[in-house]
Each structure stands twice: as C-alpha cells, then as structure tokens.
C-alpha positions in Angstrom: 100.4 41.5 110.4 96.8 42.5 109.4 96.1 43.6 113.0 99.4 45.6 113.2 98.5 47.3 110.0 95.0 48.2 111.3 96.5 49.6 114.5 99.0 51.7 112.4 96.1 53.2 110.3 94.1 53.9 113.4 97.0 55.7 115.0 97.2 58.2 112.1 93.5 59.3 112.6 93.3 62.6 114.6 91.8 62.3 118.0 88.8 64.3 119.2 91.0 66.5 121.4 93.3 67.2 118.4 90.3 68.2 116.3 89.0 70.5 119.0 92.5 72.1 119.3 92.6 72.6 115.6 89.2 74.3 115.5 90.2 76.6 118.4 93.4 77.5 116.4 91.3 78.4 113.3 88.9 80.5 115.3 91.8 82.3 117.0 93.5 83.0 113.7 90.2 84.4 112.3 89.8 86.6 115.3 93.2 88.0 114.9 92.5 88.7 111.2 89.2 90.5 112.1 91.0 92.5 114.8 93.6 93.6 112.3 91.0 94.8 109.8 89.5 97.1 112.5 92.8 98.4 113.8 93.2 102.1 113.6 95.9 103.3 111.2 98.4 106.1 112.0 97.9 109.1 109.7 101.7 108.9 109.0 101.2 105.5 107.4 98.1 106.4 105.3 99.2 109.9 104.3 102.8 110.6 105.3 102.8 114.0 103.5 99.5 115.3 104.9 100.9 117.7 107.5 103.4 119.2 105.1 100.7 119.6 102.4 98.3 121.3 104.8 101.1 123.7 106.0 102.1 124.6 102.4 98.5 125.3 101.5 98.0 127.4 104.6 101.1 129.6 103.8 99.7 130.2 100.3 96.2 131.1 101.5 97.7 133.5 104.1 99.4 135.5 101.2 96.2 136.3 99.3 96.2 140.1 99.1 93.1 142.0 100.4 91.2 144.1 97.9 91.8 141.8 94.9 89.0 139.2 95.3 87.5 140.0 91.9 90.8 139.9 89.9 91.4 137.2 87.4 94.2 136.7 84.9 91.9 135.7 82.0 88.1 135.8 81.3 87.9 132.0 81.5 89.8 131.9 84.9 88.4 131.9 88.4 88.7 135.1 90.3 91.3 135.3 93.0 88.6 135.0 95.7 87.0 132.0 94.0 90.2 130.2 93.6 91.4 130.8 97.2 88.0 129.8 98.6 87.9 126.6 96.6 91.4 125.7 97.8 90.4 126.5 101.4 87.4 124.2 101.0 89.3 121.1 99.9 89.9 119.6 103.4 86.1 119.5 103.5 86.1 117.3 100.4 88.6 115.1 102.3 86.1 114.9 105.2 83.3 113.8 102.8 85.4 111.0 101.4 86.6 109.9 104.8 83.1 109.9 106.4 80.7 108.9 103.6 80.7 105.9 101.3 79.6 107.9 98.3 78.9 111.4 97.0 76.4 112.7 94.5 78.0 115.5 92.5 74.6 116.6 91.3 72.9 117.2 94.6 75.2 117.1 97.6 77.7 119.9 97.1 78.5 121.9 100.2 77.5 125.5 100.1 80.1 128.0 98.9 81.3 130.0 101.9 81.9 133.8 101.7 84.7 135.6 103.5 85.4 139.2 104.3 89.1 138.7 104.7 92.0 136.4 103.9 92.4 135.8 107.7 88.8 134.6 107.9 89.5 132.2 105.0 92.6 130.8 106.7 90.6 130.2 109.9 88.0 128.3 107.9 90.8 126.2 106.3 92.3 125.5 109.8 88.9 124.4 111.2 88.3 121.9 108.3 91.9 120.7 108.5 91.5 119.9 112.2 88.3 118.0 111.6 89.9 116.0 108.9 92.9 115.1 111.1 90.6 113.7 113.8 88.6 111.6 111.3 91.7 110.2 109.7 93.1 109.3 113.2 90.1 107.0 113.7 90.3 105.3 110.3 90.7 101.5 110.2 92.2 99.1 107.7 88.6 98.1 106.6 87.5 101.7 106.1 90.7 102.6 104.2 90.3 99.8 101.7 86.6 100.3 101.2 85.5 101.4 97.7 84.3 105.0 97.6 81.8 106.0 94.9 81.2 109.2 93.0 77.8 109.5 91.5 76.1 111.9 89.1 72.6 111.1 90.0 72.0 107.4 89.5 75.2 106.9 87.4 78.4 105.8 89.2 81.3 107.6 87.5 84.0 106.4 89.9 84.5 103.6 92.4 88.0 103.7 94.0 89.5 102.7 97.4 88.9 105.4 99.9 92.6 106.2 100.6 93.2 106.6 96.8 90.4 109.0 96.3 91.4 111.1 99.3 94.9 111.2 97.8 93.8 112.2 94.4 90.7 114.4 95.0 92.0 116.2 98.1 95.9 116.1 98.4 96.9 116.1 94.7 93.9 118.4 93.8 95.1 120.9 96.5 98.6 120.9 95.0 97.1 121.7 91.5 95.1 124.7 92.7 98.0 125.9 95.0 100.2 126.2 91.9 97.5 128.2 90.2 97.2 130.5 93.2 101.0 130.9 93.2 100.8 132.2 89.6 98.0 134.6 90.6 100.2 136.0 93.5 103.1 136.5 91.2 101.0 138.4 88.7 99.7 140.6 91.5 103.3 141.2 92.6 102.7 139.4 95.9 105.6 137.4 97.4 105.1 133.7 96.8 105.9 131.4 99.7 108.2 128.4 99.5 106.5 125.0 98.9 108.6 121.9 98.0 111.6 124.1 97.8 112.5 127.8 97.5 110.5 130.3 95.6 111.9 133.5 94.0 110.9 135.3 97.2 111.5 132.9 100.0 113.8 130.2 101.2 112.5 127.3 103.3 113.7 127.1 106.9 117.1 125.4 107.3 115.6 122.5 109.3 113.3 121.5 106.4 
C-alpha cells in the first residue's frame, strides 16, 4: 500500500516536458500582450468625431470676413483675427500632445502665425490637420495610454493620459473657440455655417 501511495504522488508531479511546455505557453502569452500594446489603433476608435470636428472648424474659419481682423466685441475680447488664428492653430497643439511626452507652457509655445487672408489661414489649418491625421494613424495602445505632462517651468500642473489631453485641449477646446467665432460672425452680419445641426443661416446636408 505504501509503494502504491508513493507511485500515486509521483504521478502527480509535472514532468520536465510539461514544465517546458508551460514555460513556452507563458512566453507566448507575454509576447501576444506586448504585441497588442504596440498595435496601431484606428483613428475612428481613438477619436470617432475627429473628422467631423475638423470639417466644422474649417467651415467656420472659411467664413471669417476680410477686412475685419481688428474687430472685437469687447475691450477684453480677442480680435477677430486673433481668435480665428488661435482656432486655426489648435491642430498644432494636438500634434504636440501626440508627438511629445510633455510641454512647457513657459518656454515652448509655437510662434504666432500671421495671415494676409482668410484663405491663407484655412490652408494653414488644413496643413496642420493633415499632419495630425498622419501622426494619429501611427499611434499605438502604449502611446495612447501614456501620461502626458504639462509643465510651467519645473512645476508639473497636469499629468493625464495622452488621448484624454488630446480630447480636452484640442477637440473640446476647438469647439469652445468655434462657438465664440460663430458669435463674432453673427455680430458682423456674416452667415454662420451649420455645425452640430442647422444654424439660422444654413441647413446641414440631407445626408448628415
């Protein structure tokens, strides 16, 4: 009986071949996990509203009337030219967030562009938007989840996952200034384009 019991215990111990097989399985699983973290993500998954937001901003920028660059609704407000230019620059902020791990608000601000026409401003916006699309098309799971930091000199004032900061500081920020620009256009008696629905001047296409 003692010998039979010993044999039974021995049979329950994993063999060398079983141990090797188990190690291979663990390595394979780890490899799959690493591959998943470096897999590129479709923009439609990260930012499903990116294209519609860019198109809406472009329509608004294209309506900025010539000859009113210095107009402002209040002494504390930006001028029309300043507001439109800031809005046109925002895809560039998206690029910074997508390609850098941090940004120093005290020393790394991009230069303020100057435009001679609304058409030139729209071309600038289109160029930045195209660059941003290409970068986002290459973004991986690992890059999307990585914390992104905003500094003011040595002080870290924000540390947020990259996709969240792109959403807040680029996409939502754009919608905020776009609404301001729409008010400027109305006060200048310029037709306001449709955005999430009809405006007082324009209906969205039937297919939208």
